[in-house]
C-alpha positions as CSV (number, residue, x, y, z in Angstrom):
1,X,-8.1,-0.6,-10.7
2,X,-7.6,3.0,-11.3
3,X,-7.0,3.9,-14.9
4,X,-3.7,5.8,-14.4
5,X,-0.1,4.9,-13.4
6,X,0.6,3.9,-9.8
7,X,1.8,6.7,-7.4
8,X,4.6,4.8,-5.7
9,X,6.2,1.4,-5.2
10,X,6.7,-0.1,-1.8
11,X,8.1,-3.3,-0.2
12,X,5.4,-5.1,1.8
13,X,5.8,-7.6,4.6
14,X,2.7,-9.1,6.0
15,X,2.7,-9.9,9.7
16,X,2.3,-13.6,10.7
17,X,-1.0,-14.5,12.4
18,X,0.9,-14.9,15.7
19,X,2.0,-11.3,15.4
20,X,-1.6,-10.0,15.0
21,X,-1.7,-10.4,11.2
22,X,-4.3,-12.1,9.0
23,X,-5.2,-15.7,9.4
24,X,-4.8,-16.3,5.7
25,X,-2.9,-14.4,3.0
26,X,-5.2,-12.1,1.0
27,X,-5.8,-12.4,-2.8
28,X,-4.9,-9.9,-5.5
29,X,-7.7,-7.4,-5.7
30,X,-7.5,-6.9,-1.9
31,X,-8.3,-3.2,-1.0
32,X,-7.0,-2.4,2.5
33,X,-6.1,1.1,3.6
34,X,-2.8,2.5,4.9
35,X,-1.7,4.2,8.1
36,X,1.4,6.4,8.5
37,X,3.4,6.0,11.7
38,X,2.6,9.6,12.9
39,X,-1.1,9.3,12.3
40,X,-3.5,9.1,15.3
41,X,-4.9,5.7,16.1
42,X,-7.8,4.8,13.8
43,X,-6.7,7.2,11.0
44,X,-6.5,5.4,7.6
45,X,-6.1,6.5,4.0
46,X,-7.5,5.0,0.9
47,X,-4.3,4.0,-0.9
48,X,-4.7,0.7,-2.6
49,X,-2.1,-1.8,-3.6
50,X,-1.6,-4.0,-6.6
51,X,0.9,-6.7,-5.7
52,X,3.7,-7.7,-7.9
53,X,5.4,-11.0,-8.8
54,X,9.2,-11.3,-8.4
55,X,9.6,-10.2,-12.1
56,X,7.8,-6.9,-11.4
57,X,4.5,-7.8,-13.2
58,X,1.2,-7.4,-11.3
59,X,-0.2,-10.6,-10.1
60,X,-3.5,-11.7,-11.7
61,X,-6.7,-11.0,-9.7
62,X,-7.5,-13.8,-7.3
63,X,-3.8,-14.9,-6.9
64,X,-2.6,-15.4,-3.3
65,X,-0.3,-12.6,-2.3
66,X,3.1,-13.7,-1.0
67,X,4.0,-12.7,2.6
68,X,6.8,-10.5,1.4
69,X,6.6,-8.8,-2.0
70,X,6.5,-5.4,-3.7
71,X,3.3,-3.5,-4.6
72,X,2.3,-0.6,-6.7
73,X,0.2,1.8,-4.6
74,X,-2.6,4.0,-6.0
75,X,-3.9,7.0,-4.0
76,X,-7.6,6.9,-4.5
77,X,-8.6,10.4,-3.5
78,X,-7.0,13.1,-5.7
79,X,-7.6,15.8,-3.1
80,X,-5.8,13.8,-0.4
81,X,-2.9,13.2,-2.8
82,X,-2.3,17.0,-2.7
83,X,-3.2,17.7,0.9
84,X,-1.7,14.6,2.7
85,X,0.4,12.2,0.6
86,X,2.5,14.5,-1.5
87,X,4.2,16.0,1.6
88,X,4.7,12.6,3.3
89,X,5.8,10.2,0.7
90,X,9.5,9.8,-0.2
91,X,11.9,6.9,-0.5
92,X,12.2,5.2,2.9
93,X,8.8,6.4,4.3
94,X,7.3,3.7,6.5
95,X,3.6,3.0,6.7
96,X,1.3,0.1,7.5
97,X,-1.4,-1.7,5.7
98,X,-4.4,-1.8,8.0
99,X,-7.8,-3.4,8.3
100,X,-9.7,-1.1,10.5
101,X,-7.4,-0.5,13.5
102,X,-5.5,-3.7,13.0
103,X,-2.0,-3.6,11.4
104,X,-1.6,-6.5,9.0
105,X,1.5,-5.5,7.1
106,X,4.6,-3.2,7.4
107,X,5.7,-1.3,4.3
108,X,8.6,0.9,3.1
109,X,8.4,3.2,0.1
110,X,11.1,2.1,-2.4
111,X,10.4,4.5,-5.2
112,X,8.0,7.4,-6.1
113,X,6.5,6.6,-9.5
114,X,3.8,9.0,-10.8
115,X,3.0,10.7,-7.5
116,X,3.8,14.2,-8.7
117,X,2.5,13.6,-12.3
118,X,-0.8,12.3,-11.0
119,X,-1.0,15.4,-8.6
120,X,-0.9,17.8,-11.6
């Protein structure tokens, strides 16, 4: 993963397959993109999660990700951190994890971590 602290922490709820979600749960190391509610269809941002166990420690690579959990999120593109994410992210912001145009998880920001520090 990126060699810096995570930008923010969010609660993640994967959709059931019957709701249009994935057929199988992904594994740690999964690199989907995110989509904000107000974005146009098809817009996605490279903001990658690292999923956490219930004790707050990152799951080891290759571990099945629970359907409901928390994740540290890392904004991949430094320029987009400034131009897009810094103005949008705050506690309570809703966004989705997407695979292409398909929404596979619903997320809510719980805490800003190093978002502003990483932007400097």
